[in-house]
N, C-alpha and C positions, 0 to 999 in steps of 0.2 A: 671077066669077071665072076666066079658063083660065091655067092652069097655065105654059104660056111663058112669064105675066107676071113669074114670077119667077128671080132671075139666084142664082146661088151664086157667093158671091164668095170669096177666095184667102184661106188663115187668113194672119197675121205670122210673122215681123214685116216682108218685104218690103213696105217702106212705097211705092216708087215704082210696083211692079206695082197696089199696089193702087189706089192714083190712076188710074195706065191706065185699072187695068182698069173704074174710077167713071167715070172721063169717058168712053171710051168708052160706057157703059151710056146718060151724059148725054145725049150727040150723039145716039144712038140713039131714046131717048126725045123730047127735043125741039126737036132739029135743029140745033144749035148748042152750041159745049162752052162747061165753065166757060174763066172769062178765069184765064192765066196768073196777074195778078195774085192772085190767091183760090185759085191749087194749095195757099199756104203755110198758109191758115186750115185748110183740109183736111189737110192732113198733120200741121201738130201735134194736131189730135184722136187720130192713128192713132198719133204718137207717144207720147200720155200712156196708151195703154192695154195690159195684158198682152199678152204670147205667146197664142197655141194660144187665141185665138175667132176665130169665122166669121158671118161675114156674111149676112144674103137681103133680096134686092135687091128691092122692092115695085110697083111701076107697072103700071095709075093709078093714084096713089092720091089721094084727094078729102084734101085737112088743112085743117078745121076755121079753122087760125089764119092760112093762107095766100089762103082763100078767101075773108075776111073783108076779108082788106089786098086784092086782086085788085077784090071786089066796090065798095068801098070809094073806094082809090086807080085802081089800075092799070088799070080797064075804064076808063077819063078820061083819057088819057094817049096818044097820039099813036102809039106803037110798038106793034107786036102782044104781046101777053100771055097766058101760060097758067093756067089753071085747073090741071093737074094739077101731082101734084106725085110722087117718088119716098119711098117710105118705107122706109130700110135699119133692120132688124133686125138686133140685136147676141144672141149666145150664146156660151156659154164653153166647150161641146164640139165638136168636130167633126163640124160640120152639112153635113151634104152631100144631092146630087139624088135618092139614094135615100132621104132623111128626108120630102122633101119631097113626093116621088111617093107615099111611102108613109104620107103627114099623117097620114092618118084610121085606122091599124092603133093601137093600144093601146099598143106600145111606142116609136115615133115621137110620139106625144102624151105620154106620162109623158118622155122625153131634152127633146122641145123645152120642157114644162110646169118642169121642175130647171135648166135651161141658158139661161132666159130672162133676159138684162142688161139689157134697154130700146131704146130705137131716135130716130131721131135724121133730121130731114124736109132730103133737097134739093129746094128748090123753084126755078123753071125763070128765076129771077134768074141772069144769067151771071156780073154784078159781085158778087151778095149770095146764093150756091146754098145755103148754111147757114142753115138757118130751125129750127125750136124742138125740143129732146128734151129725152129723159125717159132718163137710160143711170143704173143700178147703179154706186156707186161700188165694185162691186168689177170690171167691167170695168177700171178703170184700175190702172197698176204699183203707182202708192204712193195709197194709199189707209186710211194707219196715222194717218185722223181719225172725230172724233163731229163730226154736223152734223144739222141738222135734215131728216127724211125724209120723204115720203109715198106713199100706193100708187097706182098705177091701173093699170086692167085694159087689154090692150092686143088686140084679137083681129087671128088672122090665118090665114085660110083659116076663118072660123066656130069657131077654137079659142079659147078664151076665153089669155090671158098674163097673169100679173103682173109687173108692176118697181116697185124701189123706190130713189125719187133724189129729185132737187130738179129743177123744171121749168126750162128755159134755153130763151134765146132771141137769136138773133143779130141785132140791130140790120140792116135791110135800108136804112141811110140817106135814108129818104124819108118809108114811113109812119110810120119810128116809133127813135127815136134811144136812145144810153144809157138817158133815166128812162124813156119809156115800157117799152123794156122792161124797167126793174130793178120798175117798178108791173106788170106784167102778172107778171111769172113767183111775186112778192109774194104777187099777192091770189089765184093760184090754187093757192099750197102753201096759202093756209089756206082757200081753199072744198073741198080733198079734205079736209078735216081738221073742219071747224067748218061745221054746218049754216045758221049765223048771216052766212057770205059765200058769196058765188054764180059762179061763174065768170067771167070777164072778157073781152073779146073784145078786138084791138087796136082797131076802132074806138070799143068804147064808153071806153076809153082816152083816145082821141082825144076823144070828146065830153069826156069830165071833163075834160082840160086846156084844151078851149076855151073851158071854163065860168071859169077863174078866169085866162088870159093876154091880154094885150092884143094879141096879134101873131095873124097867122094861122096855124092849127095843122097846113097841109099848103103845102108838104112842111114838114115838121118841122122846127124848130132847138132842139129842147131844151126842159126846164125848168128852170129856177130850185129852191133850195131850199124856198121858201114853196109855189109852183105845186105841187111833189110831194108837200106834208103835204095841203093843198088837194084839189089829184086824191082820195088815199088817204082824208080825209075824206068826199068825197064819197061814198065806197063802204063808209062804216060803218066805219071806224079812228078812233081814236082818238089820234091822234099824239101824239109828246111830241119838239121840236126841239131839239138837243146841239148848241152849239159851246164850244169854247173860253172864250169871256163867262161862260159860263151856270154854269157847274156852280163848286164852292168845297169844297178840301180832297179834290177825286179830280181823276182824269184822264179823256181819251176810250176811254183803252184800257181802263180801268176798266170804265166804265161797257158798253164796248161784249162785255166777258169776262163780267161781270156778267147783260146779257140773252141772249147765248148761251148762255148754260150753262142758262138757262130756257130753254132751244127760242126763240128768239123773234127771228126775223131780225131785223138790222139793216140798211135802206139810208143807205147809207152816201155821201158827195159828196165827190171825192178833186180837189186842184186846185192849177195854178200861177197866177202871172199872167196869161200866156196861156189858159188853158185850165182847161175843168173834164171831169167824170165823175162817173154813177151808178154804182154796181156794190151788190152784196147780199151780205153776215159770215153765215155760217150758221152757221157751225162754229169747231174748235179743235182744232189736232193735237194728237194723243196725248204727250206727254212726261213724262217721271216729272222729281218737282219737290219737289228735298231739306226737309228740315227750316230752317226760319231759324235762324242763328247769331248775328246784334247783336241780333234787334227778339226781344222776348217772343210775339207772335202777327201775323202776317200772311195777308190774304188771298188765296187762289191768285187771283184775277182780277187783281191786282198785276203778273202774270207775263205777259213777251212769248212766248208757248208757239204762237205759228203763225195765222195764219188761215184759214179755209174764204174764198173768194170764190164767189160767181156773177158774172161779165160777160162783157157781151157779145162783148165784141173777144180773148175769150181760149175754150180749151172750158171747161166745167164743173168746178169742184172746182179750184182756183186756189190754192195753197200759195204764203203770202207773210205778212212781218212788218207790226205795226203799222208801224211806221217805215216801208217801202219795200212801200208795196201794190203796186209795181207793179213789183216786180223781176221779174217776167217779159215785160218788156216787154222784146224784145232783139233789136238786130242789121234788121231794118227800118226803113226811112228813114220810113213813116209813121207807127210807132210811135215816133216821138223826141219828139214831142211830150208823150206818157205819160210819160216816166219823169221823174224828180224828183219826182211829185206827193205832196201830202200827204194827211193825210184833215181833212179841215175842218169836216164837218158830221155828223149823225148823223137819222136823222127812225124810231125807233121806234113802230109799232104797237103801240101798249096795248090790254092783254084793257078792255073796257069800262068792269068794276069792279074795275080797280086804282088806286088813286090814290097808297099809298107808292113812288113810284118808287127805281128804281136808285141813285141818289144818295143819295136823305133814310133809302133798308132801311139804307146801309153807314153814312148819320153816327149812325144809333140802335146799329148791331152798334158803333161803334165806343165810343160812348157806357158801353153795357154792359161791354163788354171793357177797358177803361178805366180805369174809377172805381168809387170803392165796393165796396163787399163784394161782388163779382162779377168785378172784375178779373183776369184771369185771370196778373196778375203774382206773386198770391197764392199762387197752388198751387208757385213754382218752376221750373217746366216750361216748354217752348218748345210754344208748340199753331200747328197752321195750320188754317182755316176756311176753308168754299165753300161761299157765297151763292148761294142761287137761288131763283125763282120757280117756281112752280109749283101745278095743282087740288089743294086739298085732296082732293078724293073718291081720284085718281088718287093720292096720295101714303100717302092710311089703306089703300088696297083692299093696295099694294106693304107695308106697313106686315107685313100679315096674311099675305101671301104669302111674300116675302122679305125683309123686313126684320131677321129674326135675333135681334131683342129675349128676352133673357136671362128677364129681369124678368116675370113677369106683369102685376104692377100696372102696371109704366110701360107695358106694352101695350095695359091695359085704360084707363087714362086717355085714352091716345091715340085710341084708336078708340071711347070715349064722349064724349070735348074736341068741344062745338060751334065748328067752326069756320066763315069765308066763304069764298066760293067759290074766291079764290086767298089763298095764303097765300105769304110768306116763309120760306124754313125755315136755317138756318145749320146746319151740321154741323162737330162739334170737333173734333180730329185731335191726337193726341200721337205723338213717336215715328214709328214706323214705321205707324201707322196710315194713313195718308193712301197710302202707298204699298200697305198690305193692302186697304187697302177698308172699314177699320174704324174707326168713328168712337166717343169717346169723350163727346161729349157733344152735343144736341142744344137748339137755339133758335129756335121759332116766332114769327113776327110777323105779324099782322092786317094785310095788303096795302089793305082800305078806311080803315086807319088811318093814324095821322101820326107825326111825331120827337117820341112823348112812351116813357114804358114801358108808359101805358095802352092798348097797340099790340103787347106781349109778349103772347100766348096760354100757353106752355110753354117753362119752360126746365131743362134739368139736365144734367151735368157730371159723369162720374165717380160717385163716392157722393153727390153733393149734390141736392134737389131743392128748386129758389127756389122762393120763391111771393113774391106783392106786396100791399100792403096792400089792406085795405077801398077807399079813395079811391085805388089802384091809382098814388099818387106816389113809394113807397119798398121797398125791397126788405126782408121779413122772415127771420130766422136760417132758415138752410135746414135739410130735413129729412133724415136719413140712412138711405141705403139697404142695405140688405144685402149685395147684390151689386152690383159695378160698373156702371155704366149703359154699353152699348154698342151700336148696329145700322150695318148694312150702310151702304155708300153709293148713295144715290140715283141712278138713270142712266138713267131714262124717257125724259127730257127731250131725249134727244140718241141719233142711231142711229150703233153703229160695228161694228166686227169681232166684236166679242163678243154682238152681239144677233142 
């Protein structure tokens, strides 16, 4: 690839000049400009980014996502469509032409690697130019949140760069709409982390959806909740569908928060009477939560901490509240239809051998903490809990390296205890323990179990180590420890500035 095929964009915060430069390069590359009605979509992306970042524009670039859409659909249309795209690389340093000219010198290579923040694709579609992207949260001004993250290798002139982010793609309105975009992002996030899931192309999403719908698949008119779940099922996912009628004694917000805390992205359907939309919830805002005043205990899943959304109509990492998921839709006439949408349903891609679902796990936790010998009210303290799902292998590894358990006997018990592949862990905090990330108790539940005490694998609270009877139907008197139990907050499911 010739070096003159790279153009260096200017630094922030001059959005108008950036748009002008991008559009000029777009016109020079494709022979037509970006539709004026689409300028605001690109500007939205730029406005979310922090200052002092630079861009490198790579052209021609063969993007596998757009190439698949072109081969499947756009090449069959009467109009003239192109295959090549522009890939825009993002750097947090002042990258200029000198660094590109000297890209193979050690100093330039090190600078590029350390400052790389990801990329986004500009596809040769005047009306829908924004394509897929993988951008680090560090590229944005507001990144005070924890979210699911994958890592991908990116090659620039043969130099291997790494970016940590969540996959995002803007819909083109024909080959795929919001449902297909959400499915694509979700599956490809999992494909990067687990070997039993494979990368899925837009045409594979299309083929999967055509098997579960009664209408034609092209041009796409979207998918309903059942069709989305069946499409994910065909790709090896074991989905659980939640709506207001399915759950008892727990809210949809609590269910979302439980799965997000577990590092499981949730596909959410939001709607009004007139329209519907599909997005992903992948994280939550990092907010301080005070100890409860009126209740003996409460779980952090009950707090509206703010969610992190992947929405194909907006730049990645949209921050919004559960009760107003479309609060970022403002001003534009075309966005009026999205205002006042509310969350109606959730589709959760469950790990294969997890049978104890979030709402059932919380029901068991409530039973343990509110009744009998293990009731937290017996301690005369206020408590905060944090329930989440995780791999037992990852959790044990974390205990050894970072758990901070002072009691050697308990540490050995947790190391030697036999656990299934996945477990529900519930950290128990009192006083300022939650703020200081030091738990005073720990409950471990078998994720392959059911809503009974037989699912309890470990329970310790302060100086009391609880055990079950031989038939696992009731609690025995607790064993007293020499030192009070403490353990650090487990934070490996989600990533944030701390990582």
